[in-house]
N, C-alpha and C positions, 0 to 999 in steps of 0.2 A: 504494500500500500504506499501511497506517496502524501507527503504533506506540501501544500503549496504555501510559500511564504511571501508575505508583502511587505512593501516599504522598508523601513530599517531592518526587520527581522531577516528578510533576505540578505542585505548587505552583511549582517553579523554573522549569518550561517555560511556566508560565501557562495550561496545557490538559492535560486527561487524555488526549485523543487527537491525535496530530500526523501528518498524511499527509506521505509521502516520495515522491519520484520515483524508484522502483526498478521492476524488471521481473522477471517469471518468468526464472529462470536466473541472475539476480544472486545475491550471497550475502547472509547475515545481515549480515557485515562491511560489505558495500556500504550496506545499509539503516542500519546503524548511523551509518556515515559521513554519510549524508545527513541522519539525525537530527541529529547533531551540528553540522552546517553549518546547517541550519534553526534550531536551537536552541543556539547555542554557549555558553549559560550553563550547559548540562548537562555540559559537557566536564569541569570540574574534579571534579563529583560522581561521574560514570560511569567515567572514566579513571584510571589510576595507571601513569605513565611510559609512557603511550602505550597500553597494554593495559587491557581492561576490568577494573576493579577486581575483587578476589576477592569482595567482599561484595554485587556486583550481580548479580542473575539475569537472564539474557537467556533468554527463552522463544519459542518457535516453535509455534504449534498446542498451547500448554499443556506442551510438553516443554523442559527445559533443554538448550539447544544444546551444553552441555559433553558430554552424553551422545550427541550425534551428532557432527558434524564441526567443532563449535565455531563460530568466525566464518566459516570456509569452508562452512557449511552452505547448501545450495542452496534458493532460494525457489520455490514454485510458486504459480500463481494461487490467490488466496483464502486465503493463508497469513494467520494472525494473529501479530502480533509483540507481545510485552510486555517492559517493564524493571520489575523488583521489587527495590527496596532491602531492606536486612534488615528484618524485621518481628518485634517481640516483643510479647508478650501476657501476660496473667495471670488 
């Protein structure tokens, strides 16, 4: 499965797409753990006291997992995962 990273998260990780070793039936939390293991430099930007920071959006198939089961949201084959930091525009 792959994570798509946006804005400064992609810069910190050194890539916009990072493959992680998770399977259908695992959770978004498992996938995030695998991402942070593969790219530990993201940990400080993504986590706050061990939890996903309030300003980081975690998406599964375009929907914020906050509106599902949070980090316990189950993964299905073909899911698309993404991390978005806050974005401002004008």
